[in-house]
Backbone as a ProteinNet text record, in pm:
[ID]
protein_1_A
[PRIMARY]
XXXXXXXXXXXXXXXXXXXXXXXXXXXXXXXXXXXXXXXXXXXXXXXXXXXXXXXXXXXXXXXXXXXXXXXXXXXXXXXXXXXXXXXXXXXXXXXXXXXXXXXXXXXXXXXXXXXXXXXXXXXXXXXXXXXXXXXXXXXXXXXXXXXXXXXXXXXXXXXXXXXXXXXXXXXXXXXXXXXXXXXXXXXXXXXXXXXXXXXXXXXXXXXXXXXXXXXXXXXXXXXXXXXXXXXXXXXXXXXXXXXXXXXXXXXXXXXXXXXXXXXXXXXXXXXXXXXXXXXXXXXXXX
[TERTIARY]
12329.9	12305.3	12202.5	12076.8	12001.6	11944.7	12069	12090.9	12186.2	12283.2	12364.3	12315.8	12191.5	12167	12066.3	11977.5	11896.9	11997.4	12117	12225	12311.2	12249.6	12282.9	12187.2	12127.2	11968.4	11940.2	11959.4	11941.5	12028.1	12184	12285.6	12250.4	12181.9	12181.5	12040.3	12009.8	11848.4	11882.5	11983.2	12069.4	12181.8	12183.2	12334	12255.6	12294.1	12285.8	12208.7	12209.6	12123.7	12216.1	12330.6	12439.4	12508.5	12556	12635.3	12509.8	12445.8	12324.2	12329.5	12363.8	12304.9	12468.9	12552.3	12681.2	12724.5	12682	12651.9	12563.9	12460.5	12353.3	12403.1	12470.9	12462.3	12591.9	12668.9	12854.8	12802.2	12630.8	12629	12556.1	12440.4	12389.2	12436.4	12525.1	12598.9	12787.5	12808.9	12934.1	13091.1	12986.1	13150.4	13070.8	13156.4	13153.7	13086.2	12994.7	12996.2	13007.7	13057.5	13114.2	13023	13018.9	12893	12886.1	13070.3	13097.2	13128.3	13175.6	13178.1	13093.3	12948	12906.3	12862.2	12951.6	12993.1	12879.3	12777.4	12729.9	12592.7	12477	12299.9	12257.8	12343.6	12299.6	12312.9	12463.8	12561.1	12419.5	12387.4	12279.9	12189.7	12132.4	11983	12049.6	12100.6	12176.8	12154.6	12214.4	12199.2	12065.1	11968.9	11825.7	11779.9	11840.7	11722	11782.8	11937.4	11937	11890.4	11883.3	11887.9	11805	11688.1	11539.1	11495.5	11432.9	11403.4	11209.2	11229.8	11090.7	10927.7	10970.2	10863.4	10852.8	10966.4	10964.3	10847.9	10775.4	10707.3	10562.5	10543	10439.5	10376.1	10480	10481.4	10491.4	10573	10576.6	10422.3	10325.3	10157.9	10185.2	10053.7	9990.2	9894.5	9849.5	9689.9	9706.2	9801.7	9835.8	9886.2	9976.2	10023.9	9929.1	9794.4	9680.4	9695.2	9667.5	9599.4	9752.3	9884.3	9975.8	9913.7	9910.4	9901.7	9779.2	9682.8	9593	9611.4	9671.3	9724	9833.5	9935.5	9984.5	9962.8	9841.1	9818.4	9681.4	9625.3	9464.7	9413.6	9350.8	9268	9268.9	9198.9	9201.9	9301.2	9427.8	9502.9	9507.7	9461.9	9415.7	9347.2	9382.7	9324.4	9194.2	9085.6	8921.4	8993	8970.9	8999.9	8780.6	8814.4	8702.7	8713.1	8770.1	8699.3	8902.4	8896.4	8976.6	8947.1	8905	8840.6	8970.7	8853.3	8986.9	9008.3	8934	8966.2	8883.7	8922.8	8914.4	8799.6	8662	8579.3	8485.7	8419.5	8342.7	8232.9	8175.7	8113.5	8195.9	8291.3	8356.4	8414.6	8417.8	8400.1	8276	8214.4	8083.5	8047.3	8062	8043.9	8155.1	8240.4	8318.7	8284.5	8355.2	8305.6	8315.6	8306.6	8365.1	8502.8	8539.6	8728.4	8781.8	8903.7	8950.5	9074.9	9160.9	9249.8	9298	9375.4	9389.6	9547.2	9565.9	9655.1	9677.3	9820.8	9861.4	9931.1	9944.9	9969.1	10133.6	10168.1	10280.9	10444.9	10445.7	10589.3	10543.3	10677.6	10619.1	10586	10487.5	10518	10364.8	10367.8	10139	10051.7	10023.5	9928.7	9890.7	9742	9659.1	9518.4	9571	9474.5	9344.2	9259.5	9167.6	9069	9051.1	8958.6	8790.3	8783.1	8665	8616.1	8554.4	8547.6	8492.8	8419.6	8338.4	8448.8	8570	8636.4	8780.1	8745.8	8831.1	8731.2	8778	8695.2	8707.2	8669.1	8711.7	8787.1	8779.2	8873.1	8997.4	9045.1	9167.3	9204.9	9135.1	9196.6	9257.7	9124.5	9163.7	9281.1	9347.7	9452.2	9547.2	9592	9645.4	9647.3	9579.6	9541	9682.9	9630.1	9659.9	9825.1	9896.9	10018.1	10071.7	10028	10102.9	10054.9	9986.7	9988.6	10051.1	10106.5	10130.2	10351.7	10365.9	10548.1	10520.6	10617.7	10719.8	10842.2	10784.2	10884.5	10963	11000.9	11164.9	11249.3	11188.5	11316.8	11342.1	11331	11343	11423.7	11446.1	11526.5	11638.7	11590.4	11582.3	11530.4	11456.2	11446.4	11364.4	11392.7	11312.7	11232	11232.4	11090.9	10933.4	11037	10862.9	10824.3	10898.4	10843.3	10724.4	10727.7	10631.2	10513.5	10501.9	10307.9	10255	10146.7	9985.2	10005.2	9975.6	10002.1	9773	9731.4	9631.1	9573.8	9485.7	9469	9367.8	9384.2	9234	9212.7	9187.7	9083.9	9073.6	9199.1	9157.4	9071.5	9015.9	8965.7	9072.7	9045.2	9150	9195.4	9308.8	9353.7	9380.2	9280.5	9317.3	9349.4	9424.6	9444.4	9328.5	9352.2	9248.9	9294.4	9365.7	9316.1	9313.1	9263.1	9219.5	9380.8	9534.5	9571.2	9609.2	9696.6	9707.4	9847.8	9804.8	9938.2	10055.9	10168.8	10302.7	10276.2	10445.3	10469.8	10515.1	10538.6	10624.1	10717.6	10812	10879.7	10982.4	10898.1	11037.9	11066.9	11220.2	11321	11403.8	11316.8	11363.5	11393.6	11539.4	11671.2	11671.4	11581.5	11600.5	11758.8	11829	11938.6	11892.3	11963.9	11973.5	11959.2	11979.2	11904.4	11830.1	11785.3	11570.1	11541	11663.1	11712.7	11645.8	11589.4	11618.6	11650.7	11673.9	11725.9	11537.4	11519	11387.5	11506.3	11495.4	11481.4	11343.7	11292.2	11170.6	11232.1	11159.4	11211	11059.1	11061.2	10905.5	10884.3	10839.8	10784.6	10670.8	10669.4	10603.8	10542.3	10463.2	10334.1	10391	10358.8	10395	10360.2	10244.8	10181.2	10175.4	10201.8	10225.8	10327.4	10403.1	10523.3	10623.2	10606.7	10706.7	10734	10705.7	10803.9	10928.8	10914.8	11006	11033.8	11176.7	11220.7	11317.8	11241.9	11293.2	11387.1	11502.2	11498.5	11515.9	11423.2	11492.4	11476.4	11499.4	11561.4	11395.1	11398.8	11282.9	11257.5	11339.6	11316.5	11241.5	11223.3	11228.2	11256.4	11392.5	11530.6	11567	11533.9	11543.2	11734.2	11759.1	11897.9	11972.1	12033.7	12129.2	12177.3	12077.6	12072	12002.2	12039.2	11953.1	11969.8	11828.2	11825.6	11744.7	11795.2	11794.1	11760.8	11689	11679	11593.8	11529	11376.5	11469.1	11481.4	11471.9	11452	11484.9	11509.8	11437.2	11389.3	11273.3	11394.5	11359.5	11474.3	11420.3	11314.5	11291.7	11187.7	11184.6	11175	11016.8	10913.3	10793.3	10742.3	10597	10655.4	10596.9	10642.6	10610.3	10455.3	10433.6	10384.2	10293.4	10156.7	10135.9	10124.6	10089.5	10125.9	10212	10349.6	10458.4	10523.6	10436.5	10512.9	10364.7	10294.1	10215	10261.6	10297.4	10410.3	10521.3	10570.7	10685	10703.1	10572.4	10519.4	10472.2	10405.2	10341.3	10459.3	10541	10632.9	10729.9	10767.2	10856.9	10725.7	10592.2	10574.7	10545.5	10554.9	10539.8	10625.7	10788.5	10941.8	10972.4	10894.1	10979.3	11038.2	10962.4	10989.5	11204.8	11194.2	11304.3	11415.1	11544	11683.8	11662.3	11592.4	11567.5	11445.6	11336.9	11244.5	11149.2	11119.9	11120.2	10973.5	10873.8	10732.9	10673.2	10587.2	10525.8	10423.9	10333.6	10282.1	10229.8	10076.9	10013.9	9968.5	9921.7	9876.7	9809.1	9646.6	9573.8	9420.6	9462.9	9371	9395.4	9460.6	9556.4	9549.5	9475.6	9452.3	9571.9	9624.1	9742.1	9659.4	9744.5	9710.5	9820.7	9847.3	9967	9954.9	10098.7	10107.2	10117.3	10229.8	10322.2	10455.9	10540	10714.5	10751.2	10833.8	10939	11033.9	11135.1	11249.5	11397.9	11373.1	11504.8	11458.9	11437.7	11431.6	11512.7	11469	11546.9	11660.9	11591.6	11685.2	11798.6	11869.2	12051.2	12058.7	11974.5	12055.2	12011.9	12036.4	11962.1	12077.8	12117.3	12240.1	12168	12282.7	12295.3	12385.7	12383.2	12469.8	12394.5	12504	12651.1	12713.1	12750.6	12811.1	12867.3	12899.8	12940	12760.9	12676.2	12563.2	12533.3	12538.3	12535.1	12652.4	12747.2	12834.5	12743.9	12697.3	12672.9	12513	12460.8	12314.3	12386.1	12479.5	12553	12515.4	12646.4	12667	12562.5	12383.3	12284.6	12216.4	12228.4	12191.3	12266.6
8284.1	8440.9	8497.1	8447.1	8540.4	8513.8	8423.4	8429.4	8590.8	8586.1	8685	8803.1	8805.9	8888.9	9000.6	8894.2	8884.3	8926.9	8904.3	8918.9	9140.3	9125.3	9216.7	9351.7	9304.7	9404.9	9428	9291.5	9327	9452.1	9407.9	9503.2	9658.3	9688.5	9797.4	9857	9758	9794.2	9863.8	9822.5	9850.3	10017.2	10053.8	10117.2	10291.6	10388	10462.3	10558.9	10660.1	10715	10802.1	10857.2	10907.7	10765.9	10702.8	10586.7	10514.7	10493.8	10402	10542.7	10637.7	10700.9	10714.5	10731.1	10716.8	10592.9	10468.5	10368.1	10392.3	10431.8	10385.7	10511.5	10585.4	10718.2	10666.6	10569.9	10506	10409.5	10350.9	10260.1	10311.6	10452.2	10442.4	10581.8	10696	10785.4	10740	10606.5	10617.6	10647.8	10739.3	10736.8	10850.2	10789.7	10866.4	11006.9	10996.7	11221.5	11280	11420.5	11477.5	11453.2	11484.5	11473.4	11719	11679.7	11800.5	11938.5	11941.1	12033.4	11944.2	11962.6	11904.6	11997.4	11979.6	12025.8	11975.9	11866.4	11846.3	11853.2	11875.6	11881.4	11741.4	11607.2	11540.2	11564.5	11546.4	11576.5	11662.8	11768	11875.4	11838.5	11747.8	11725.5	11612.9	11501	11410.9	11494.4	11620.7	11676.5	11764.2	11773.1	11826.8	11632.5	11564.2	11442.9	11442	11451	11469.7	11556.5	11678.6	11790.1	11922.7	11793.7	11918.1	12000	12134.4	12194.3	12221.7	12238.6	12223.3	12196.4	12305	12304	12162	12154.7	12051.7	11918	11881.3	11761.9	11789.5	11956.1	11916.4	11996.5	12073.3	12071.7	11891.7	11827.8	11710.6	11597.6	11695.4	11585.9	11604.4	11543.1	11586	11659.9	11657.8	11669.3	11826.3	11810.9	11957.6	12041.9	12047.5	12113.6	12177.8	12117.5	12187.4	12336.6	12339.9	12483.6	12603.8	12554.1	12644.5	12691.7	12617.8	12598.9	12692	12707.1	12760.4	12895.6	12923.4	13050.1	13115.9	13090	13106.9	13231	13027.7	13062.7	13048.8	13032.1	13012.8	12848.3	12854.9	12720.1	12657.3	12740.4	12672.6	12586.7	12596.4	12486.2	12392.2	12334.4	12201.5	12132.1	12009.6	11878.2	11888.4	11900.4	11787.7	11741.2	11741.5	11672.4	11569.9	11441.8	11358.6	11293.2	11245.2	11230.6	11207.7	11210.1	11277.8	11212.3	11029	10966.5	10985.5	10967.5	10866.1	10776.8	10690.3	10506	10468.6	10418.7	10355.4	10269.6	10212.5	10166.6	10120.8	10054.7	10001.2	10142	10196.1	10299.6	10374.8	10442.5	10601.6	10470.2	10364.3	10296.9	10352.2	10246.6	10244.4	10429.3	10511.3	10678.2	10778.7	10654	10703.9	10668	10805.5	10816.6	10708.6	10685.8	10608.9	10563.6	10736.7	10780.4	10836.3	10774.4	10866.2	10813.1	10935.1	10827.8	10831.9	10722.8	10715.3	10692.7	10800.6	10813.7	10788.3	10793.1	10823.5	10914.6	10977.3	11122.9	11169.6	11045.6	11037.3	10995.5	11029.1	10952.9	10984.6	10905.7	10872	10763.2	10742.2	10614.7	10565.6	10653.4	10579	10667.2	10614.2	10638.4	10496.7	10499.6	10414.3	10482.8	10454.2	10511.8	10413.7	10439.7	10444.9	10465.9	10367.2	10466.2	10389.2	10292.5	10234.5	10129	10243.2	10159.8	9990.1	9971.5	9899.1	9737.8	9806.7	9669.7	9665.9	9684.5	9677.7	9618.9	9629.5	9600.4	9730.6	9685.1	9736.6	9649.8	9524.1	9504.3	9440.9	9427.4	9542	9631.8	9746.4	9895.9	9920.6	9773.8	9811	9785.9	9635.3	9570.7	9637.2	9753	9855.6	9978.8	10006.5	10120.7	10075.2	9892.8	9934.9	9855.5	9802.9	9793.9	9961.6	10064.4	10198.7	10250.1	10209	10312.7	10197.7	10072.9	10019.9	10056.5	10114.8	10127.1	10298.8	10262.9	10389.7	10430.2	10586.7	10636.5	10653.1	10684.7	10760.2	10622.5	10471.5	10367.5	10339.1	10418.9	10361.8	10460.3	10588.2	10683.1	10766.1	10705	10776.6	11020.2	10950.8	11139	11138.3	11246.5	11201.6	11302.1	11391	11449.1	11404.5	11249.5	11201	11117.7	11127.4	11080.4	11146.7	11250.6	11321.2	11333.7	11321.8	11283.8	11153.7	11216.2	11168.1	11060.8	10943.6	10886.6	10835.4	10916.2	10873.2	10854.9	10796.1	10763.5	10850.2	10882.4	10998.8	10972.7	11033	11006.9	11186.5	11195	11278.4	11252.8	11372.6	11372.2	11315.3	11181.6	11165.7	11269.9	11321.7	11443.9	11354.1	11425	11330.5	11442	11394.6	11529.4	11432.4	11528.1	11558.3	11410.1	11306.5	11207.2	11031.6	11136.9	11003.6	11037.3	11029.5	11008.8	11091.1	11039	11106.6	11189.5	11308.7	11480.2	11363.6	11470.5	11428.8	11498.2	11458.8	11484.5	11647	11741.1	11825.2	11899.5	11824.1	11826.5	11956.1	12083.2	12219.9	12178.5	12221.7	12189.4	12375.1	12385.9	12531.8	12602	12688.9	12683.4	12848.8	12936.9	13043.4	13137.8	13249.3	13302	13362.5	13433.1	13559.3	13682.6	13683.2	13797	13803.2	13708.3	13722.1	13642.1	13631.7	13541.5	13391.7	13335.3	13186.7	13102.3	12968.2	12929.6	12748.6	12761.7	12661.5	12558.2	12418.4	12249	12214.5	12185.9	12117.2	11953.9	11857.4	11677.5	11714.6	11614.9	11579.6	11445.4	11400.7	11236.9	11256.1	11203	11156	10983.3	10918.2	10754	10687.4	10808.9	10774.8	10604.2	10588.8	10472.4	10339.1	10391.1	10325	10247.7	10206.3	10108.2	10174.2	10360.2	10377.7	10473.6	10490.8	10608.7	10668.8	10796.6	10894.1	10998.3	11013.3	11133.1	11246.8	11360.7	11468.9	11574.5	11654.2	11768.9	11885.6	11994	12140	12227.3	12361.6	12483.2	12532.3	12605	12706.2	12802.5	12701.8	12830.5	12725.7	12595.4	12479.8	12459.3	12413.7	12432.9	12212	12148.9	12004.4	11976.8	11981.9	11927.6	11829.5	11796.7	11681.9	11620.2	11659.2	11587.4	11432	11393.5	11265.7	11278.8	11202.3	11232.2	11096.5	10986.7	10869.6	10712.8	10687.3	10583	10559.4	10715.2	10720.4	10746.2	10654.4	10706.2	10792	10846.4	11034	10964.4	11081.3	11124.9	11146.6	11090.7	11175.7	11289.3	11321.1	11462.2	11514.4	11669.1	11740.3	11731.5	11747.7	11758.6	11877.4	11908	12079.9	12191	12262	12404.2	12439.2	12394.6	12411.3	12573.4	12613.8	12728.1	12808.1	12715.3	12810.3	12811.6	12742.2	12794.8	12875.8	12976.9	13100.3	13114.8	13080.4	13033.2	12970.4	12830.5	12746.7	12759.1	12821.5	12899.4	12950.3	13081.1	13151.2	13116.3	12974.8	12839.8	12875.4	12816.7	12763.4	12834.6	12916.1	13064.6	13090.1	13106.6	13129.2	13077.6	12891	12786.6	12773.7	12838.2	12787.7	12886.2	13011	13188.8	13114.7	13091.1	13077.5	12978.6	12918.3	12790.2	12865.4	12812.3	12846.4	12694.3	12590	12497.7	12420	12360.3	12299.6	12246.4	12139.4	12052.1	12148.7	12150.5	12182.8	12094.9	11985.9	11905.6	11949.2	11985.2	12078.4	11908.8	11988.2	11871.3	11994	11933	12007	11955.2	11948.3	11913.9	12017.4	12027.9	12069.5	12198.8	12287.4	12433.6	12379.6	12350.5	12381.3	12328.4	12420.1	12404.4	12358.9	12234	12150.9	12087.9	12171	12130.4	12024.4	11911.2	11795.3	11775	11820.3	11828.6	11903.6	11925.1	11981	11930.9	11896.4	11756.2	11844.8	11831.6	11922.2	11824.9	11704.4	11603.8	11498.1	11528.2	11456.1	11350.3	11195.9	11080.7	11046.5	11096.3	11136.5	11102.3	11214.5	11261.2	11119.5	11070.4	10944	10917.9	11042.8	11080.8	11055.4	11001.5	10995.4	11108.4	11202.3	11311	11297	11299.9	11218.4	11394.7	11393.6	11421.9	11457.6	11368.3	11406.1	11541.9	11617.5	11824.5	11858.5	11792.7	11854.5	11880	11715.8	11732	11838.1	11834.8	11964.4	12123.1	12153.2	12241.8	12298	12192.8	12207.9	12222.4	12162.3	12224.2	12360.6	12427.9	12561.2	12651.1	12585.7	12680.4	12668.2	12554.8	12558.8	12634.6
9477.6	9448.8	9516.4	9538.3	9605.8	9757	9827	9976.8	9995.2	9875.2	9861	9876.2	9775.9	9743.7	9917.9	9899.1	10076.4	10192.2	10149.5	10262.2	10297.2	10141.6	10103.2	10150.5	10098.7	10158.8	10228.9	10370	10527.5	10613.1	10508.9	10558.3	10575.6	10415.7	10377.6	10448.6	10500.7	10524.3	10659	10745.6	10905.6	10817.2	10752.4	10765.4	10763	10821.3	10876.3	10769.9	10803.2	10623.6	10572	10615.3	10544.8	10485.2	10560.9	10456.4	10362.6	10385	10303	10188.7	10143.1	10071.4	10023.2	10082.9	9984.1	9926.1	9957.9	9913	9797.7	9803	9695.7	9592.1	9559.3	9542	9436.5	9453.7	9445.2	9370.1	9394.7	9271.7	9160.1	9197.2	9074.8	8985.9	9072.1	8950.7	8938.2	9040	8968.4	9071.6	9156.5	9229.4	9407.7	9465	9603.7	9624.7	9664.5	9679.3	9818.9	9738.6	9871	9943.2	10046.2	10175.5	10261.5	10332.1	10296.2	10272.6	10109.7	10001.4	9901.9	9868.3	9799.4	9684.2	9535.1	9445.7	9334.8	9299.4	9178.4	9215.3	9159.3	9163.2	9232.1	9221.6	9290.8	9458.4	9469.2	9553.6	9665.1	9658	9659.4	9733.2	9628.9	9688.4	9801.1	9786.3	9875.5	10008.2	10074.5	10173.1	10198.9	10144.3	10125.6	10225.4	10186.4	10215.6	10343.1	10396.6	10530.6	10642.9	10568.4	10632.4	10531.5	10569.8	10498.7	10558.1	10477.9	10560.4	10618.5	10709.8	10743.9	10693.2	10584	10508.2	10387.9	10323.7	10242.2	10308.3	10390.6	10437.9	10409.1	10461	10402.1	10279.9	10187.1	10029.1	10004.1	10057	9938.9	9980.5	10094.8	10048.9	10010.9	9866.7	9736.4	9820.2	9954.2	10005.1	10039.5	10090.2	10221.6	10108.9	10015	9905.2	9840.6	9807.8	9709.5	9793.6	9873.8	10017.1	9945.4	9984.5	9877.3	9759.6	9679.6	9537.3	9541.1	9602.2	9563.3	9641.1	9714.2	9782.2	9719.8	9650.7	9533.1	9366.7	9325.1	9192	9197.6	9262.8	9244.6	9228.2	9267.4	9281.8	9164.7	9045.7	8923	8861.5	8938.8	8888	8981.2	9041	9105.3	9022.6	9057.6	8979.4	9027.5	9008.7	9050.9	9126.2	9291.5	9360.1	9444.9	9387.6	9387.6	9553	9568.4	9719.6	9767.2	9917.1	10022.1	10134.5	10113	10266.1	10386	10489.6	10609	10621.8	10514.5	10462.3	10362.3	10303.3	10130.9	10178	10158.4	10211.2	10021.5	10086.5	9941.7	9955.5	9990.8	9987.9	9891.3	9914.6	9879	9711.5	9741.8	9557.9	9524.7	9517.9	9510.6	9457.5	9543.4	9432.5	9394.4	9416.5	9273.1	9095	9046.2	8895.3	8824.8	8657.1	8598.9	8529.4	8542.6	8521.4	8651.4	8698.2	8767.2	8760.5	8879.9	8938.7	9072.3	9126.4	9287	9280	9421	9433.6	9595.2	9602.1	9761.6	9841.6	9932.6	9911.4	9995.5	10022.8	10068.3	10051.3	9925.3	9794.1	9639.8	9634.1	9461.6	9378.2	9307.4	9233	9287.7	9370.7	9393.8	9339.7	9181.3	9083.3	9020.6	9004.4	8928.3	8842.9	8776	8619.6	8647.7	8608.2	8599.2	8523.9	8381.6	8309.9	8283.4	8331	8384.7	8449.9	8554.6	8657.4	8716.5	8619.4	8594.2	8539.5	8507.6	8492.2	8625.7	8690	8779.7	8899.8	9089.3	9181.6	9300.9	9421.2	9543.9	9597.2	9557.6	9649.4	9582.7	9438.1	9351.3	9464.4	9408.8	9496.6	9615.8	9676.6	9811.5	9864.9	9751.6	9820	9774.4	9721.6	9603.6	9727.7	9745.7	9891.3	9999.1	10034.5	10103.5	10128.9	9986.8	10007.4	9965.3	9947.5	9912.7	10059.1	10138.4	10325	10410.3	10363.9	10449.2	10405.9	10346.3	10313.8	10305.1	10375.5	10486.8	10366.6	10269	10185.6	10228.6	10339.9	10364.2	10339.2	10400.3	10373.7	10246	10192.1	10014.3	9956.8	10005.4	9977	10114.4	10126	10283.3	10280.9	10236.8	10217.1	10368.7	10438.6	10561.3	10623	10507.3	10512.3	10427.1	10432.8	10406.5	10543.3	10640.4	10731.7	10868.6	10821.8	10838.5	10836.6	10661.4	10621.6	10637.8	10723	10779.6	10645.3	10600.7	10515.2	10482.9	10274.4	10307.2	10178.4	10078	9959.7	9924.7	9819.9	9763.1	9606.2	9562.2	9381.1	9327.7	9271.9	9167.8	9012.1	8959.2	8834	8717.3	8630.4	8498.6	8374.8	8362.6	8295.6	8180.2	8080.7	7904.3	7833.2	7735	7642.3	7494.9	7341.9	7237.3	7220.2	7223.1	7147.4	7289.8	7409.5	7458.3	7586.1	7525.5	7614.7	7755.7	7854.9	8022.8	7924.1	7972.9	7926.1	7981.1	7857.4	7957.5	8128.4	8151.1	8337.8	8274.8	8287.3	8258	8398.6	8417.2	8538.6	8530.3	8599.9	8548.6	8688.5	8623	8776.5	8706.8	8857.8	8869.5	8979.9	8943	8982.2	9058.8	9137.8	9163.4	9257.9	9162.1	9205.2	9287.1	9406.2	9498.4	9485.4	9296.6	9240.8	9187	9173.9	9143.3	9021.3	8924	8860.7	8834	8763	8695.9	8624.8	8622.2	8533.4	8532	8430.8	8451.1	8302.1	8347.4	8244.9	8227.2	8154	8221.7	8108.4	8175.9	8167.9	8123.2	8037.7	8032.7	7941.6	8042.6	8061.9	7926.5	7801.4	7793.1	7781.7	7717	7784.3	7873.3	8022.3	8071.5	8137.1	8106.7	8114.6	8035.6	7932.2	7802.4	7826.2	7663.4	7608.3	7584.9	7570.6	7462.4	7557.2	7705.6	7809	7762.9	7720.2	7679.3	7836.2	7815.7	7918	7836	7807.7	7686.3	7768.7	7783.9	7841.9	7775	7761.1	7710.6	7755.2	7753.9	7822.3	7802.5	7845.2	7913.6	7747.9	7657.7	7554.9	7422	7503.6	7405.6	7322.8	7354.6	7268.7	7302.6	7253.7	7296.2	7366.9	7417.3	7530.4	7461.6	7464.6	7461.8	7584	7691.4	7789.7	7813.7	7880.2	7932.5	8128.8	8160.1	8351.9	8388.1	8445.9	8501.8	8405.9	8391.8	8274.3	8190.4	8135	8045.2	7903.5	7820.5	7667.7	7641.6	7525.2	7451.1	7340.4	7290.6	7131.7	7050.5	6923.8	6853	6767	6817.4	6746.7	6873.5	6863.3	6965.5	6985.5	7069.5	7123.8	7068.5	7026	6952.8	7104	7020.7	7155.5	7254.5	7337.2	7365.9	7372	7318.8	7282.7	7422.2	7536.7	7711.5	7748.2	7678.7	7732.8	7803.7	7768.7	7886.5	8018.7	7985.6	8172.3	8180.7	8142.3	8189.9	8325.9	8223.1	8291.3	8430.1	8359	8489.1	8628.5	8602.7	8720.9	8820	8693.9	8770	8865.5	8773.6	8904.2	9002.5	8954.2	9195	9230.5	9179.4	9260.2	9384.3	9261.1	9313.3	9417.7	9406	9426	9583.3	9664.2	9822.7	9848.6	9716.1	9739.6	9599.6	9670.8	9600.9	9482.9	9529.8	9369.5	9447.2	9340.5	9381.4	9224	9193.4	9103.3	9081.8	9019	8992.5	8885.1	8938.8	8820.5	8826.8	8650.6	8572.5	8484.3	8428	8289.3	8240.5	8122.2	7990.2	7903.7	7986.3	7908.6	7817.9	7750.7	7639.8	7643.8	7687.2	7710.7	7824.7	7892.6	8087.5	8152.8	8245.6	8334.3	8442.5	8480.6	8649.5	8706.7	8862	8934.4	8957.3	8987.2	9028.9	9172.2	9202.9	9298.5	9296.4	9398.9	9405.3	9463.1	9389.1	9439.4	9472.6	9648.9	9708.3	9670.6	9665.4	9659.7	9528.2	9401.3	9245.4	9314.9	9276.2	9279.7	9418.3	9511.5	9615.1	9641.4	9482.8	9455.1	9322.7	9340.6	9293.2	9095.9	9073.8	8889.5	8786.3	8785.6	8643.7	8554.8	8517.3	8427.2	8270.8	8199.1	8109.1	7985.2	7974	7978.3	8140.1	8194.2	8331.2	8359.8	8304.5	8312.6	8346.8	8355.7	8381	8498.2	8537.7	8731.8	8817.7	8755.7	8778.6	8767.4	8684.5	8589.6	8664.9	8666.3	8685.8	8941	8976.5	9101.4	9115.6	9044.3	9028.9	9018.8	9015.9	9003.5	9161.9	9200.3	9342.8	9442.5
[MASK]
++++++++++++++++++++++++++++++++++++++++++++++++++++++++++++++++++++++++++++++++++++++++++++++++++++++++++++++++++++++++++++++++++++++++++++++++++++++++++++++++++++++++++++++++++++++++++++++++++++++++++++++++++++++++++++++++++++++++++++++++++++++++++++++++++++++++++++++++++++++++++++++

């Protein structure tokens, strides 16, 4: 079985991007995608993976995008940047504060929260940083715009809520219509670094929808409506205004809104939406 699995992955890695994405979509979503005449949200995301807008590369770079955000909505929405060194060295580690977040700029999932630097070491973090930097994120989901990003490790301030927990990810899926109107669906990822991670989807009026996305478990009751929901929606609309669709990730930390990232190909077109009709409904919005 192990040999068979290894052989499968070897063959998979040799597939051209369009076949790789088609077979992976079939495995994740349950059907082969219509690549020539895409109808669903995931199918249209697949086409973005294969034919990205030239702007996607720089705006998916978690360091370069900071300039775009500052010009669009102001620097106050940026998470304070502690360090973005050309290389991670012991002197960089020594200068870091007690608490921080280490990230890499060239893909998803390269995040490590440090609440107490005395409980880690330069060697531990450097090993993690080198694993990240050696990862070609393009090969994971064949999202071609990630190939252009120069890989860097950087350090940001740790955002927390009143209870000391990391604030939820507010993943604002913004669909902009030619008329100038927009539709926003908010995927709220709670307790991301804990044992009870949840993913709930709300409309822009904070109605909890009977919709699930990806592998996230859902909550039984809705979260309280954010007091600054109108500002969150306004920030998402401003940052997405140059595109027909983009996911704008935000954090609400003690009443202050901070920008996370822009994502143009969520899940590389492999996020199951349930019920399945939502995949088609969101596809019609693109």
